[in-house]
C-alpha positions in Angstrom: 96.0 87.9 70.6 95.4 91.5 71.4 92.1 92.4 69.8 92.5 96.2 69.7 92.4 98.1 66.5 95.9 99.4 66.1 97.7 98.3 69.3 100.8 99.9 70.4 101.6 102.3 67.6 100.2 105.4 69.3 102.0 104.5 72.6 105.5 104.6 71.1 107.5 107.7 70.4 108.5 108.5 66.8 112.2 108.0 67.6 111.5 104.6 69.0 109.5 103.6 65.9 112.3 105.0 63.7 114.9 102.7 65.4 112.5 99.7 65.3 111.8 100.3 61.6 115.5 100.1 60.7 115.7 96.4 61.5 112.4 95.3 59.9 111.9 97.7 56.9 115.4 98.4 55.6 117.2 95.2 56.2 117.0 93.9 52.6 117.8 97.2 50.9 120.5 97.9 53.5 122.5 94.8 52.7 122.5 95.5 48.9 125.9 97.3 49.0 127.5 94.0 49.8 126.9 92.6 46.3 125.5 95.3 44.0 128.7 96.9 42.6 130.4 93.5 42.9 128.0 92.1 40.4 128.5 95.0 38.1 132.3 94.9 38.0 133.6 91.6 39.4 135.2 89.3 36.8 133.5 86.4 38.5 130.1 87.8 37.8 128.4 86.3 34.7 127.2 89.8 33.7 129.9 92.4 34.4 131.8 95.3 32.7 135.3 96.6 33.0 135.9 98.9 35.9 136.9 101.9 33.9 136.5 105.5 35.1 133.6 106.2 32.8 131.8 102.9 33.6 132.2 103.4 37.4 130.8 106.9 37.1 127.9 105.8 35.0 127.0 102.8 37.1 127.2 104.6 40.4 125.0 107.4 38.9 122.4 104.8 37.9 122.4 103.3 41.4 122.0 106.7 43.1 119.2 107.8 40.7 117.4 104.4 41.0 117.3 105.0 44.8 116.1 108.5 44.3 113.4 107.9 41.7 112.1 104.5 42.7 112.5 104.6 46.5 112.5 108.3 47.5 109.9 109.5 45.0 107.7 106.5 44.1 107.4 104.7 47.4 108.1 107.3 50.1 106.3 110.3 48.4 103.5 108.6 46.6 102.8 104.9 47.3 102.9 105.3 51.1 99.9 107.6 50.7 97.9 104.5 49.7 97.1 103.7 53.3 94.6 100.8 53.8 93.6 101.5 57.4 97.2 101.6 58.3 98.4 98.6 56.3 100.4 98.5 53.1 101.6 95.9 50.6 100.5 94.6 47.3 97.3 92.9 48.7 96.3 96.0 50.6 96.8 98.1 47.5 94.8 95.6 45.5 91.9 95.9 48.0 92.1 99.7 47.8 92.2 99.7 44.0 89.2 97.4 43.8 87.2 99.1 46.5 83.7 100.1 45.3 83.9 98.0 42.2 81.2 95.2 41.7 82.2 91.6 41.8 81.3 91.3 38.1 83.4 94.3 37.0 86.1 93.4 34.5 88.3 96.2 36.0 88.0 94.5 39.4 89.0 91.1 37.9 92.1 92.6 36.3 93.1 94.4 39.6 92.6 91.2 41.6 94.6 89.1 39.2 97.4 91.7 39.2 97.4 91.8 43.0 97.5 88.0 43.3 100.3 87.7 40.8 102.3 90.4 42.6 101.8 88.5 45.9 102.8 85.2 44.3 106.0 86.8 43.0 106.9 88.0 46.5 106.8 84.4 47.6 109.3 83.6 44.8 111.5 86.5 46.0 111.2 85.2 49.6 113.2 82.0 48.8 116.1 84.0 47.2 116.6 86.9 49.6 117.8 84.9 52.7 120.0 82.7 50.5 121.8 85.5 48.6 122.0 87.9 51.7 123.6 85.4 54.1 125.8 83.9 51.4 127.1 87.2 50.3 128.0 88.2 53.9 129.7 84.9 54.7 131.7 85.3 51.5 133.3 88.2 53.3 135.5 85.6 55.0 137.2 85.0 51.6 136.8 88.5 50.1 138.3 90.0 53.3 141.3 87.7 53.3 140.3 85.9 56.5 140.6 82.5 54.9 144.1 83.3 53.5 145.0 83.7 49.9 145.1 81.4 46.9 148.4 79.7 46.3 150.5 80.7 43.3 150.3 77.2 41.8 147.3 76.9 39.5 146.3 73.4 40.5 146.6 74.2 44.2 144.7 77.5 43.7 141.8 75.6 42.1 141.7 73.2 45.0 141.9 76.0 47.5 139.1 77.8 45.7 136.9 74.7 45.7 137.4 73.9 49.4 137.0 77.6 50.4 133.7 77.8 48.6 132.3 74.7 50.2 133.3 76.0 53.6 131.4 79.2 52.9 128.4 77.1 51.7 128.5 74.9 54.9 128.6 78.0 57.2 125.7 79.6 55.3 123.6 76.4 55.5 124.3 76.3 59.2 123.2 79.9 59.7 120.0 79.4 57.7 119.0 76.2 59.5 119.5 78.0 62.8 117.5 81.0 61.6 114.5 78.9 60.5 114.7 76.6 63.4 114.0 79.3 66.0 111.0 80.9 64.2 108.6 79.1 66.4 109.8 81.3 69.3 108.6 84.4 67.6 110.4 87.6 67.0 108.8 89.7 69.8 111.7 89.2 72.1 114.7 89.6 69.8 113.0 92.3 67.7 114.0 95.0 70.1 117.7 94.3 69.2 117.2 94.4 65.5 116.9 98.2 65.3 120.2 99.1 67.1 122.2 96.4 65.3 120.9 97.7 61.9 121.5 101.3 63.0 125.1 100.3 63.7 125.2 98.6 60.2 124.1 101.8 58.5 126.6 103.9 60.5 129.3 101.4 59.4 128.3 101.7 55.8 128.8 105.5 55.9 132.0 105.1 57.9 133.4 102.7 55.3 132.6 105.1 52.4 133.7 108.4 53.7 137.5 107.8 53.7 137.5 106.6 50.1 135.2 109.4 49.1 137.6 112.0 50.6 140.5 110.4 48.6 138.5 110.4 45.4 135.9 113.2 45.5 135.5 113.1 41.7 133.0 110.3 42.2 130.5 113.0 43.4 129.9 113.8 39.8 127.7 110.6 39.8 124.9 112.8 41.3 124.7 114.3 37.8 122.1 112.0 36.0 123.8 112.7 32.7 126.6 110.3 33.5 124.1 107.4 34.0 122.2 108.4 30.8 125.4 108.7 28.8 126.5 105.3 30.0 123.2 103.7 28.9 123.3 105.5 25.5 126.9 104.6 24.7 127.3 101.2 26.5 125.3 99.3 23.9 124.1 95.8 24.8 126.7 95.5 27.6 125.4 98.7 29.2 121.8 97.6 29.0 122.5 94.2 30.5 124.2 95.8 33.5 120.9 97.4 34.5 120.0 93.9 35.9 122.8 94.2 38.4 122.1 97.9 39.1 118.6 97.0 40.1 120.0 94.9 43.0 120.5 98.3 44.8 116.7 98.8 45.1 115.6 95.3 45.9 113.9 95.6 49.3 112.2 98.8 48.2 108.8 97.1 48.2 109.3 96.4 52.0 108.9 100.1 52.7 105.3 99.9 51.7 104.6 96.3 52.8 105.8 97.0 56.4 104.0 100.4 56.8 101.4 98.8 59.0 104.0 97.9 61.7 105.4 101.4 62.1 103.5 104.0 60.1 104.6 106.1 57.1 106.2 109.0 59.1 108.8 106.9 61.0 109.7 105.0 57.7 110.3 108.3 55.9 112.3 109.7 58.7 114.5 106.7 59.0 115.1 106.7 55.3 116.0 110.3 54.8 118.0 110.8 58.0 120.1 107.6 58.1 119.4 104.9 55.5 119.7 107.0 52.2 122.8 109.0 53.4 124.5 105.8 54.5 123.8 103.9 51.3 124.8 106.9 49.1 128.1 107.3 51.0 128.9 103.6 50.7 128.2 103.4 47.0 130.2 106.6 46.4 133.0 105.2 48.5 133.1 101.9 46.6 133.1 103.8 43.3 135.9 106.2 44.4 138.0 103.2 45.6 137.5 101.3 42.3 138.5 104.4 40.3 141.9 104.2 41.9 142.2 100.4 42.5 140.1 98.7 39.8 141.8 95.4 40.6 139.6 95.3 43.8 136.4 94.9 41.7 136.1 91.2 42.8 134.9 92.3 46.2 134.7 96.1 46.5 132.6 96.1 49.7 134.9 94.1 52.0 138.0 95.6 50.4 136.9 99.0 51.7 137.7 98.0 55.3 141.2 98.0 56.8 142.6 94.6 57.6 142.0 94.9 61.3 138.2 95.5 60.7 137.7 92.6 58.3 136.4 90.1 60.9 134.2 92.6 62.7 132.7 93.7 59.4 132.0 90.1 58.3 130.3 89.4 61.7 128.2 92.6 61.5 127.3 91.9 57.8 126.2 88.4 58.8 124.1 89.8 61.6 122.6 92.4 59.2 121.7 89.8 56.6 120.2 87.5 59.2 118.0 90.4 60.3 117.1 91.2 56.7 116.1 87.5 56.2 114.1 87.5 59.4 112.2 90.6 58.2 111.4 88.9 54.9 110.3 85.6 56.6 108.0 87.6 58.9 106.6 89.4 55.9 106.0 86.1 54.1 104.0 85.0 57.1 101.9 88.1 57.0 101.3 87.8 53.3 100.2 84.2 53.8 97.8 85.2 56.5 96.2 87.9 54.3 95.9 85.4 51.3 94.2 82.8 53.6 91.8 85.3 55.1 90.9 86.8 51.7 90.1 83.3 50.5 93.0 82.9 48.0 94.8 80.1 49.9 93.5 77.1 51.9 93.4 77.3 55.6 96.8 76.3 57.1 98.1 76.2 60.7 98.9 79.7 61.9 100.2 80.3 65.4 100.3 83.6 67.3 103.7 83.9 69.1 102.8 86.9 71.2 99.7 87.9 73.1 100.5 91.6 72.8 102.6 92.3 69.6 100.5 92.7 66.5 101.5 90.6 63.5 103.7 88.2 65.5 102.7 84.9 63.9 104.4 81.6 62.9 103.3 79.4 60.0 105.1 76.0 60.2 104.3 74.9 56.7 105.6 78.2 55.1 108.6 78.2 57.4 109.9 74.7 56.5 109.1 75.2 52.8 111.1 78.4 52.8 114.0 76.7 54.6 114.2 73.8 52.2 114.0 76.1 49.2 116.7 78.4 50.6 119.1 75.6 51.4 118.5 74.1 48.0 119.4 77.4 46.4 122.6 77.7 48.4 123.7 74.2 47.6 122.9 74.5 43.9 124.1 78.0 43.1 126.9 78.1 45.8 128.0 81.7 45.2 126.2 85.0 45.5 127.2 85.9 42.0 125.4 82.9 40.6 122.3 83.6 42.8 122.3 87.2 41.7 121.3 86.0 38.2 118.1 84.6 39.7 117.5 87.7 41.8 115.6 90.7 40.7 113.1 89.4 38.1 110.3 88.8 40.5 111.0 92.0 42.5 110.9 94.1 39.3 107.6 92.5 38.3 106.1 93.2 41.7 107.2 96.8 41.6 105.7 97.2 38.1 102.4 95.7 39.4 102.5 98.1 42.3 102.7 101.0 39.9 99.7 99.7 37.9 97.6 99.2 41.0 98.6 102.6 42.3 97.2 104.1 39.2 93.8 102.6 39.9 94.0 103.5 43.6 94.9 107.1 42.8 91.9 107.4 40.4 89.4 105.9 42.9 90.8 107.1 46.2 91.9 110.7 45.4 90.0 111.2 42.2 93.2 112.1 40.3 92.6 112.9 36.6 93.6 110.3 34.0 96.4 112.7 32.8 97.9 113.2 36.2 97.8 109.5 37.3 99.0 108.3 33.9 101.9 110.8 33.7 103.3 109.8 37.1 102.8 106.0 36.7 104.2 106.1 33.2 107.4 107.6 34.5 107.8 104.9 37.1 106.6 102.2 34.8 109.1 103.0 32.0 112.0 102.8 34.5 110.7 99.5 35.9 110.2 98.1 32.4 113.8 98.9 31.5 115.0 97.1 34.7 112.6 94.2 34.0 113.9 93.9 30.4 117.5 93.8 31.6 116.6 91.2 34.3 114.8 89.0 31.8 118.1 88.6 30.0 119.2 86.6 33.0 116.1 84.3 32.6 118.0 81.1 31.6 120.8 81.8 34.2 118.3 81.4 37.1 115.8 84.2 36.6 113.2 81.6 35.7 113.1 80.3 39.2 111.1 83.0 41.1 108.8 83.3 38.0 108.0 79.6 38.1 107.4 79.7 41.8 105.2 82.8 41.3 103.2 81.1 38.5 102.6 78.0 40.6 101.4 80.0 43.6 99.3 82.2 41.3 97.6 79.2 39.8 97.0 77.8 43.3 95.5 81.1 44.6 93.2 81.6 41.6 92.2 78.0 41.6 91.3 78.1 45.3 89.3 81.3 44.9 87.4 80.0 41.8 86.8 76.6 43.5 85.3 78.2 46.6 83.1 80.4 44.5 81.8 77.3 42.5 81.2 75.4 45.7 79.1 78.2 47.1 77.2 78.5 43.8 76.5 74.7 43.8 75.3 74.8 47.4 73.2 77.9 46.7 71.3 76.1 44.0 69.4 74.1 46.7 69.7 76.7 49.5 66.9 77.6 51.9 66.8 80.9 53.7 67.1 81.0 57.4 63.8 82.9 57.8 62.0 80.2 55.7 63.5 77.5 57.9 62.3 79.2 61.1 58.8 79.6 59.6 58.7 76.0 58.5 59.8 74.7 61.9 57.2 76.9 63.7 54.5 75.0 61.7 55.9 71.6 62.3 58.1 71.6 65.4 60.7 68.8 65.7 61.8 67.3 69.0 63.7 70.0 71.0 66.8 69.0 73.0 68.4 71.2 75.6 71.5 73.2 74.9 72.9 75.5 72.3 74.1 74.6 68.8 76.2 76.8 66.5 76.0 76.1 62.8 78.7 77.7 60.7 77.7 79.0 57.3 79.8 80.8 54.7 76.8 82.7 53.3 74.8 84.9 55.6 71.1 84.2 55.5 71.5 80.7 54.0 70.6 77.7 56.1 73.7 75.6 56.6 73.6 72.2 54.9 74.8 70.7 58.2 71.5 71.7 59.9 69.4 70.2 57.2 71.4 67.0 57.4 71.0 67.0 61.2 67.3 67.4 61.0 67.1 64.7 58.4 69.0 62.2 60.5 68.0 63.0 64.1 64.6 64.7 63.6 65.6 66.9 66.5 66.9 70.4 67.1 68.6 72.2 69.9 66.7 74.6 72.2 68.8 77.5 70.9 70.3 77.6 67.4 72.9 80.1 66.3 73.7 80.6 62.6 77.3 82.0 62.5 79.0 83.6 59.5 82.5 85.0 59.5 83.1 87.8 57.0 86.6 89.0 56.0 86.5 92.7 55.0 88.7 94.4 52.3 90.6 96.2 55.1 93.4 94.8 57.3 91.9 95.5 60.8 88.3 95.6 62.0 88.0 97.2 65.4 86.1 95.4 68.2 83.3 97.9 68.0 82.4 96.5 64.6 83.4 92.9 65.3 80.0 91.3 65.9 76.4 91.7 64.7 73.7 89.8 66.5 70.1 89.4 65.2 67.2 87.5 66.7 65.2 85.4 64.3 62.7 84.4 66.9 61.8 81.0 68.4 65.3 80.5 69.8 67.1 81.1 66.5 69.9 83.7 66.3 72.1 85.0 63.5 75.6 86.1 64.4 77.9 87.8 61.9 81.6 88.2 62.8 83.7 90.7 60.9 87.5 90.5 60.6 90.2 92.2 58.6 92.5 90.2 56.3 95.3 90.6 58.9 93.2 89.1 61.7 92.7 85.4 62.4 89.1 84.5 63.5 88.5 83.4 67.1 85.1 81.9 67.5 85.1 81.5 71.3 86.1 85.2 71.7 83.4 86.2 69.2 80.8 84.3 71.3 81.9 86.1 74.5 81.4 89.4 72.7 77.8 88.4 71.9 77.0 88.9 75.6 76.9 92.6 75.0 74.1 92.0 72.5 71.9 90.0 74.9 73.1 86.6 73.7 75.2 84.8 76.3 77.0 81.7 75.1 79.6 79.5 76.7 81.8 78.0 74.0 82.8 75.2 76.4 79.2 73.9 76.7 78.1 74.6 73.1 77.9 72.1 70.2 79.4 73.3 66.9 78.1 71.8 63.7 80.4 72.2 60.7 79.7 71.2 57.1 82.6 69.6 55.2 82.5 69.5 51.5 84.0 66.6 49.6 85.0 67.9 46.3 84.4 65.8 43.2 86.0 67.1 40.0 83.6 66.8 37.1 83.0 67.9 33.5 80.6 70.7 34.6 81.4 74.2 33.2 83.4 76.6 35.4 86.8 75.0 35.9 89.2 72.8 33.9 89.3 69.3 35.2 93.0 69.5 36.2 92.3 72.6 38.2 89.3 70.8 39.8 91.7 68.1 40.9 94.1 70.7 42.3 91.3 72.3 44.2 90.1 68.9 45.6 93.7 68.1 46.7 94.1 71.5 48.4 90.7 71.0 50.2 91.9 67.7 51.6 95.2 69.2 52.8 93.6 72.3 54.3 93.5 72.6 58.1 90.3 71.5 59.8 87.9 74.5 60.2 87.5 73.7 63.9 91.2 74.1 64.5 91.5 77.2 62.3 88.6 78.9 64.0 89.9 77.9 67.5 86.8 76.0 68.4 87.2 73.8 71.5 88.2 70.3 70.8 85.5 67.7 71.5 82.6 70.2 70.9 82.5 69.8 67.1 80.3 67.6 64.9 81.2 67.5 61.2 78.7 66.5 58.5 80.0 65.9 55.0 78.5 66.6 51.6 79.7 65.7 48.2 79.9 68.7 45.8 80.7 68.4 42.1 82.6 71.2 40.4 
């Protein structure tokens, strides 16, 4: 993997980054027009309203102003300013908000818990987005009339509907299996095609909307926020519930911040304001204008916008766009997993780099197959995008609300905003998101529970893992011996010295590894040169090579090496040892013996963790990838020494 600090970004022109960002950043929000107004007005939607003139004007107004307030103002104007060394996303924002606070601080604890829950909810969202996106695009085969029309006979029409729906499900399943099956190849090669295809998609969105807008320009009144407000105030319970469907228009907004590290804030802003927002607005306005004159098309307003000759090309383009959107979310889930593992909130799992030159190009087999199984299960159980829409939105809204809260803390600590300024701004966004969340929670028993349950399970796993690791370190520190004391002791009573170099990995700098004490106890010998190595993950995404390694001589052939990594970087011990040469310590990993301690966790009644969580931590420890594999230590050069630890 390229070890430079911010590889590639400064070498690409802004226009190139704008095009590239289209395929990765805006895929999810760019495919929302396929199903947003459909869920608001389609008779097949479990939560819909009649497609009257006033309702259409009010809903389109709400959609436009949701895009303006939450995406344009919240994310693009303010949240993108919270730049953690070039990276964005809920975990980066969590690190910024907690920066400078002590480990014992209650505020830090609240910030970390919020950040972890937000990250866990994004995993829940990750299993729904590919399913609903691809399914809604393939449904265009039926909505666009490409599969024929239902027979007049009621019994025959029911059978036709059943067979047609299962055909759509089978095609969707095939596309998803194909998408997840090629993930091991990496997206570096195909990524260059994402931008142009997505650019064509947004141009098509605008082109579909303009003719209908010209025939019904009265829909432009939707830019007046009064229509949206009037709809909410007079719509009663029905008007409030529809907010859950309106929110579908801004799902994917979190990606604008999460993917900032790949492209930078400026290209994302340019792409949004020059192409994405105009295309989305024109398409929503066009759908609204069409429904005002032909409300009977509410069952599939997006695909009904196209002339009959363009139905098949539109379905194919929509499918390509949704596959790209799914790919972007899968890649984002990989990055989120890597961050969580590096920060110590998830066990080590197999992470493969699929490109030597492209930053962030990773493949995580376990996550990939879990996502695939979950997506396929959702498609087979829910079967239609309308049914899936009931499960969609709850987790995203919660994550957006958590981002708002974390932004408040970050603004106070980073830019020293006054309480009044930070509270006023975040309260505005928070009230809007609370309204959307309340409406989405009404869909809880229709499927909205699913991403929340997934999020809670992952949140418990992350907090349990972090707490367990802290307790293990505390138990081991109880009988710890400092490295300096060990060196002094060995100088007084020197054991047998054997030739070669030994590297002892330790999680706490300055503490003598238990593996070394066990080795001395059993072999009564020590290597000619001993290196204590500690790998530290910083609260920043990327640590440059200039700060990667710290080498200290402890005398008598003992050395202390500290490697520093960002939470978006995977440690590479052989590379780290090569970098030690610049600090007068030359080590060849191929001829070095690595000693690793392996803790065997025994749940007990000791204070610190509930017994059931102790069992969860013990199971996760057994399933975690071997340290030697994760740290890329040469096979055959590792000796593991176990120790039982009660927690």
